[in-house]
C-alpha positions in Angstrom: 185.3 310.3 12.4 185.3 306.9 14.1 183.7 305.2 11.0 186.0 307.1 8.6 189.0 306.0 10.5 188.0 302.4 9.8 187.4 303.0 6.2 183.6 303.0 6.4 181.9 305.8 4.4 178.4 306.7 5.4 176.3 309.9 5.1 174.6 311.8 7.9 171.3 310.7 6.5 172.3 307.0 6.9 173.1 307.6 10.5 169.8 309.4 11.0 167.9 306.5 9.5 169.8 304.0 11.8 168.9 306.0 14.8 165.2 306.1 13.8 165.1 302.4 13.1 167.1 301.0 16.1 167.3 303.8 18.6 164.0 303.4 20.4 164.5 299.6 20.7 168.0 300.0 22.1 166.7 302.6 24.6 163.8 300.3 25.8 166.2 297.4 26.3 168.6 299.6 28.4 165.7 300.9 30.4 164.7 297.4 31.4 168.2 296.6 32.5 168.8 299.6 34.7 168.4 299.3 38.5 165.4 300.8 40.2 165.7 304.6 40.5 165.8 306.4 43.8 162.8 307.4 45.8 163.3 311.2 45.6 162.4 312.7 42.2 163.5 316.1 41.0 161.2 317.8 38.4 162.1 320.8 36.3 161.2 322.3 32.9 163.1 324.5 30.4 161.9 326.4 27.4 162.6 325.1 23.9 161.9 326.9 20.6 160.8 324.7 17.7 160.3 326.5 14.4 160.0 329.8 16.4 157.2 328.4 18.6 157.8 328.2 22.4 157.7 324.7 23.9 158.7 323.3 27.3 160.9 320.3 28.0 159.8 318.7 31.2 162.3 316.4 32.9 162.4 314.2 36.0 165.6 312.8 37.6 166.2 310.9 40.8 168.5 312.0 43.7 171.5 310.5 41.8 170.7 312.4 38.6 169.4 309.4 36.7 166.9 310.6 34.1 163.5 309.1 34.7 161.4 310.6 31.9 161.2 313.5 29.5 158.2 315.1 27.8 158.0 318.0 25.3 154.8 320.0 25.7 153.5 323.4 24.5 152.2 324.5 27.9 153.6 325.1 31.3 150.4 325.0 33.3 148.7 322.6 35.7 147.3 320.5 32.9 150.8 320.0 31.5 152.2 319.2 34.9 149.5 316.6 35.5 150.1 315.0 32.1 153.9 314.8 32.8 153.3 313.2 36.3 150.9 310.6 34.9 153.4 309.7 32.1 156.1 309.4 34.7 154.1 307.1 36.9 153.0 305.0 33.9 156.5 304.4 32.8 158.0 303.6 36.2 155.0 301.8 37.8 155.8 303.0 41.3 155.6 306.2 43.4 158.4 308.1 45.1 158.6 309.1 48.7 159.3 312.7 47.9 159.3 315.0 44.9 161.3 318.2 44.6 160.4 321.1 42.3 161.0 324.8 41.9 158.3 327.4 42.8 156.1 326.8 39.8 152.6 326.3 41.2 151.5 323.9 38.5 153.6 321.2 40.2 151.6 321.7 43.4 148.3 321.2 41.5 149.7 318.0 39.9 151.0 316.6 43.1 147.7 317.1 45.0 145.8 315.3 42.2 148.2 312.6 41.0 150.5 312.1 44.0 148.5 313.1 47.0 150.4 310.9 49.4 153.9 312.0 48.3 155.8 314.7 50.2 156.5 317.8 48.1 159.4 320.2 48.6 159.8 323.4 46.7 162.7 325.9 46.4 164.8 327.7 43.8 168.1 325.8 44.5 166.6 322.4 45.3 166.2 321.4 41.6 169.9 321.7 40.7 170.1 318.0 39.8 167.3 318.3 37.2 168.7 321.6 35.9 172.2 320.1 35.5 170.6 317.2 33.6 169.5 319.6 30.9 173.1 320.5 30.0 174.0 317.6 27.8 170.8 317.9 25.8 171.3 321.6 25.4 174.7 321.0 23.9 173.2 318.4 21.5 170.5 320.9 20.6 173.0 323.5 19.5 175.1 320.9 17.6 172.1 319.8 15.5 171.0 323.4 14.9 167.7 323.1 16.8 164.7 320.9 16.1 162.2 320.9 13.2 159.1 319.5 15.1 158.0 318.6 18.6 157.9 314.9 17.6 161.5 315.0 16.5 162.5 316.7 19.7 160.6 314.2 21.9 162.1 311.3 20.0 165.7 312.7 20.3 165.5 313.7 24.0 164.0 310.3 25.1 166.7 308.3 23.3 169.6 310.6 24.1 168.8 310.7 27.8 168.6 306.9 28.2 171.7 306.0 26.1 173.8 309.0 27.4 173.0 308.1 31.0 173.8 304.4 30.4 177.4 305.1 29.6 177.9 307.8 32.3 177.5 306.4 35.8 177.5 308.8 38.6 181.3 309.4 38.8 181.1 311.6 41.9 179.5 308.7 43.9 182.2 306.1 43.4 185.9 305.4 43.5 188.0 305.2 40.4 188.1 301.4 40.5 184.3 301.1 40.9 183.8 303.7 38.1 186.0 301.7 35.7 184.0 298.5 36.6 180.7 300.3 36.1 181.8 301.6 32.6 183.0 298.1 31.6 179.6 296.7 32.8 177.8 299.4 30.8 179.6 298.4 27.6 179.0 294.7 28.3 175.2 295.3 28.6 175.3 297.4 25.4 176.9 294.6 23.5 174.4 292.1 24.9 171.3 294.3 24.1 172.5 295.4 20.7 173.8 292.0 19.6 177.2 293.4 18.9 179.8 290.7 18.3 183.4 291.3 19.2 186.1 290.1 17.0 187.8 286.9 18.2 
């Protein structure tokens, strides 16, 4: 719609190829520019059907709802929880003070092995921040009529979470003036990192 309004005609396949070619690089650049996340991490997982096969989307966010990492796996056991925890630590290179999960026992096994010095809280209603973070990706999943492979899902969720979160600062944590300033800053960073030149 936006491109058509400007007289630019492209196919869906062209846009898909642009995303494959540039998306990962843009997401990495935005990740380097974001401030250090909070010290409380909320972990959660939801089921995901890919070609009729059940998979699980593991997600971690901080106390402000900023997505830290996402991983698509075929299991929901202790091994999968440990793998997700190790990927999370490798990407961020520091440990939180506390992690918050639901009652899934796999998290406890991962915490004892991977994060033994970190406090661990469990409870059904404590992971609302992570559960709410699944909503935008669920909407996108319906729009693109589900995924064809785990690799496609992993690639999409990783890019979507980083770029989506970059343009949506935590509105409930700031005044209207500060929110407008944060949005303007987000677009400024986007132009810098994607080499977009504005018309004079």
